[in-house]
C-alpha positions in Angstrom: 0.0 0.0 0.0 2.8 2.4 0.9 4.6 1.7 -2.5 1.3 2.2 -4.4 -0.1 5.3 -2.7 2.8 7.3 -1.4 3.8 8.6 -4.8 0.1 9.6 -5.4 -1.0 10.9 -2.0 2.3 11.7 -0.2 3.7 10.3 3.1 1.2 8.8 5.5 2.4 11.0 8.5 1.9 14.1 6.4 -1.6 13.1 5.5 -2.6 12.2 9.1 -1.3 15.6 10.3 -3.2 17.4 7.5 -6.5 15.6 8.2 -6.2 16.4 11.9 -5.5 20.1 11.2 -8.5 20.2 8.8 -10.7 18.7 11.5 -11.4 15.5 9.7 -9.5 13.1 12.1 -9.0 13.0 15.8 -7.1 10.7 18.1 -9.0 7.7 19.3 -9.9 7.5 23.0 -8.0 5.3 25.5 -11.0 3.0 25.6 -10.9 2.5 21.9 -7.2 1.8 21.8 -7.5 -0.8 24.6 -10.5 -2.4 22.8 -8.5 -2.7 19.6 -5.3 -4.0 21.3 -6.7 -6.6 23.7 -9.2 -9.4 23.6 -12.0 -9.7 26.2 -10.2 -12.6 27.9 -7.0 -10.6 28.3 -8.8 -7.7 29.9 -10.6 -10.1 32.2 -7.2 -11.5 33.2 -5.8 -8.1 33.9 -8.7 -7.2 36.2 -8.3 -10.5 38.1 -4.6 -9.9 38.4 -5.5 -6.6 40.2 -7.9 -8.4 42.5 -10.9 -7.0 40.7 -13.9 -9.3 39.9 -14.4 -9.1 36.1 -18.1 -8.8 35.1 -20.1 -7.4 32.3 -19.3 -7.1 28.6 -16.0 -6.1 27.1 -16.6 -2.4 27.1 -17.7 -2.5 30.8 -14.6 -4.4 31.7 -12.4 -1.8 29.9 -14.1 1.0 31.8 -13.5 -0.9 35.1 -9.8 -1.4 34.2 -9.2 2.3 33.4 -11.0 3.4 36.6 -8.9 1.0 38.6 -5.6 2.9 37.8 -4.3 6.3 37.0 -4.5 7.8 33.5 -0.8 7.5 33.0 -0.7 3.8 34.0 -3.7 3.0 31.8 -1.9 4.7 28.8 1.1 2.4 29.4 -1.2 -0.5 28.4 -1.2 0.7 24.8 2.0 2.7 24.2 2.5 1.4 20.7 -1.1 1.9 19.5 -1.6 4.8 17.2 -5.3 5.0 16.4 -7.5 7.8 14.9 -11.1 8.2 14.2 -13.2 10.3 11.9 -14.8 13.4 13.3 -18.4 14.4 12.4 -16.9 16.6 9.7 -14.8 13.7 8.5 -17.8 11.4 8.3 -19.7 14.0 6.3 -16.7 14.4 4.0 -16.6 10.6 3.4 -20.4 10.5 2.7 -20.0 13.3 0.1 -17.1 11.5 -1.4 -18.9 8.2 -1.7 -21.9 9.9 -3.2 -19.7 11.5 -5.8 -18.0 8.2 -6.6 -21.4 6.4 -7.0 -22.5 9.2 -9.4 -19.2 8.9 -11.4 -19.6 5.1 -11.6 -23.2 5.3 -12.6 -22.3 7.8 -15.4 -19.4 5.5 -16.5 -21.7 2.5 -16.7 -24.4 4.4 -18.6 -21.9 5.7 -21.2 -20.4 2.2 -21.5 -23.8 0.6 -22.0 -24.4 3.1 -24.8 -21.1 2.2 -26.5 -21.9 -1.5 -26.1 -25.3 -1.3 -27.6 -23.6 0.3 -30.6 -21.3 -2.8 -30.7 -18.1 -0.9 -29.9 -16.4 -3.0 -27.3 -13.1 -1.2 -27.5 -14.6 2.2 -26.9 -16.6 0.7 -24.0 -13.3 -0.6 -22.5 -11.7 2.8 -23.0 -14.5 4.5 -21.1 -14.2 2.0 -18.2 -10.4 2.5 -18.2 -10.8 6.3 -18.0 -13.1 5.9 -15.0 -10.7 3.7 -13.1 -7.7 5.8 -14.0 -9.6 8.8 -12.4 -10.1 6.7 -9.2 -6.3 6.2 -8.8 -6.7 2.4 -8.5 -3.1 1.6 -9.5 -4.5 -1.4 -11.5 -2.2 -1.9 -14.5 -4.9 -3.6 -16.6 -6.6 -0.4 -17.3 -3.5 1.0 -19.0 -3.6 -1.8 -21.6 -6.0 -2.5 -24.5 -9.0 -4.8 -23.8 -7.8 -8.4 -23.7 -8.8 -10.4 -26.8 -10.7 -13.0 -24.8 -12.8 -10.4 -23.0 -13.5 -8.6 -26.3 -14.5 -11.8 -27.9 -16.8 -12.7 -25.0 -18.4 -9.3 -24.9 -19.0 -9.4 -28.7 -20.7 -12.7 -28.5 -22.9 -11.5 -25.6 -23.9 -8.5 -27.7 -24.9 -10.7 -30.7 -27.0 -13.2 -28.7 -30.7 -12.9 -29.5 -32.0 -13.6 -25.9 -35.3 -14.7 -27.5 -36.1 -17.0 -24.6 -36.8 -13.8 -22.5 -40.1 -11.9 -22.7 -38.4 -8.7 -23.8 -38.7 -6.3 -26.7 -35.9 -6.4 -29.3 -34.4 -3.2 -27.8 -34.5 -4.6 -24.3 -32.8 -7.8 -25.4 -30.0 -5.7 -27.0 -29.6 -3.7 -23.8 -29.6 -6.8 -21.7 -26.7 -8.2 -23.8 -24.9 -4.9 -23.2 -25.3 -5.3 -19.4 -23.9 -8.8 -19.5 -21.0 -7.6 -21.7 -20.3 -4.8 -19.2 -20.2 -7.3 -16.4 -17.6 -9.3 -18.3 -15.5 -6.3 -19.1 -15.5 -5.3 -15.4 -14.5 -8.8 -14.4 -17.4 -9.2 -12.1 -18.4 -12.5 -10.6 -21.5 -14.3 -11.9 -23.6 -13.2 -9.0 -23.1 -9.6 -9.9 -24.0 -10.4 -13.5 -27.2 -12.0 -12.3 -27.9 -9.0 -10.1 -27.5 -6.7 -13.1 -30.1 -8.7 -15.0 -32.5 -8.5 -12.0 -31.9 -4.7 -11.7 -32.3 -4.1 -15.4 -35.5 -6.1 -15.7 -36.9 -4.9 -12.4 -37.3 -8.5 -11.3 -40.8 -8.6 -12.8 -40.4 -11.7 -14.9 -41.8 -15.1 -14.0 -38.4 -16.8 -14.1 -39.9 -20.3 -14.1 -41.4 -19.4 -17.5 -38.4 -17.4 -18.7 -36.1 -20.4 -18.2 -38.4 -22.8 -20.0 -35.4 -24.9 -21.0 -34.3 -25.3 -17.4 -34.0 -28.9 -16.3 -33.9 -30.5 -12.8 -30.4 -30.9 -11.4 -28.6 -29.3 -14.3 -24.9 -29.9 -14.9 -22.8 -28.0 -12.4 -25.7 -27.1 -10.2 -26.1 -28.9 -6.9 -29.8 -28.1 -6.4 -32.7 -26.6 -8.3 -32.9 -22.8 -7.7 -36.2 -21.7 -6.4 -36.0 -17.9 -6.2 -35.8 -15.3 -9.0 -32.4 -14.0 -7.9 -30.8 -17.5 -8.0 -32.3 -18.2 -11.4 -31.0 -14.9 -12.8 -27.5 -15.8 -11.6 -27.8 -19.2 -13.2 -29.1 -17.7 -16.5 -26.3 -15.0 -16.6 -23.7 -17.7 -15.8 -24.9 -19.9 -18.6 -25.0 -17.0 -21.2 -21.5 -15.8 -20.2 -20.2 -19.4 -20.4 -21.8 -19.8 -23.8 -19.9 -16.7 -25.0 -16.7 -18.0 -23.6 -16.9 -21.4 -25.1 -17.7 -19.9 -28.5 -14.5 -17.9 -28.2 -12.5 -21.0 -27.1 -13.9 -23.0 -30.0 -12.9 -20.3 -32.5 -9.4 -20.3 -31.1 -9.1 -24.1 -31.2 -10.2 -24.2 -34.8 -7.7 -21.5 -35.7 -4.8 -23.3 -34.0 -5.9 -26.8 -35.2 -3.7 -28.6 -32.6 -3.8 -32.4 -32.1 -6.4 -34.8 -33.5 -9.4 -32.6 -33.0 -11.5 -31.2 -30.2 -13.0 -32.8 -27.1 -15.6 -31.6 -24.5 -14.0 -31.3 -21.1 -16.0 -31.2 -17.9 -14.7 -28.6 -15.5 -15.3 -30.8 -12.4 -13.9 -34.0 -13.9 -16.1 -36.6 -15.5 -19.3 -35.7 -13.5 -21.3 -34.1 -16.4 -24.1 -36.6 -17.1 -25.0 -34.7 -20.3 -21.7 -33.9 -22.0 -19.9 -37.1 -21.0 -22.8 -39.6 -21.3 -21.7 -40.4 -24.9 -19.3 -39.2 -27.5 -17.1 -36.4 -26.3 -14.0 -36.4 -28.5 -14.3 -35.3 -32.2 -11.7 -35.5 -34.9 -11.2 -32.6 -37.2 -13.4 -34.4 -39.8 -16.2 -34.7 -37.3 -16.6 -31.1 -36.2 -20.1 -30.8 -37.7 -21.1 -33.3 -34.9 -19.5 -31.2 -32.1 -22.2 -30.1 -29.7 -22.8 -26.5 -28.9 -21.9 -25.6 -25.3 -23.4 -25.3 -22.9 -25.8 -28.1 -23.7 -28.1 -27.0 -20.9 -28.4 -24.2 -18.4 -25.8 -24.5 -15.7 -23.4 -26.6 -17.8 -19.8 -25.6 -17.1 -18.1 -27.9 -19.6 -15.7 -26.4 -22.1 -13.8 -27.3 -25.3 -10.2 -28.5 -25.3 -7.7 -29.7 -27.8 -7.8 -33.5 -28.3 -4.1 -34.3 -28.2 
């Protein structure tokens, strides 16, 4: 942290002094320092060592401990502890900062979605990178062009029809842009599903939306029952569909080995993809199944060496 932020924000001691002078920070109380330094059992032992019966919660025992000795002696319990807390003004400043950051992020996402609906993945990436550069994240990935695999995934997500969802053509296009944004941001599948729920307002009957959902799908331990879980499952499947399409294109271009095989992520536990033929020679690629075969399937393509 020191190596990353000192060149940007200056030395830590300088900033602490500045924040105190501006009324944003103040030194923590003796009670807070003792609370951060010792566990409840340790405080209880110190009281018993002084012949004092320990009772009550941790904060009560700390108060008893401080009252049992002089201020100077109590301070000797935490000589190495340097601790500060936000003042009321500091808390207000933090709230204002967070509100500004949320606004900036919302603007970035809205502009990125616009670029994605136009099909321009690289401009979308550049807009995201510009946002993170302004946040001083010190993340080197935003100084580089969009990785080919992410650009490929995003492009596939933008081209998917999403005709299994009760949406208008425009809404389906925008939904694809939201999933593509999630991929470019590197978000987990849960966040991608939450984006779907937020965009749609959660008004869909997901049991009808996921008409092709099967009991105990590949890669899923139990049948999701609530809309949020189904949204995550759907988003996961669509993103995986885009990824496997990119992998297949890459494998066909490299043409390594004898052909292409379907490889379960969790070993040979996919009852759909590994119940029959799963290795295909280059002359048999027209028989190669499209992945994922069903919602929740995590299987992928690999070179058949």
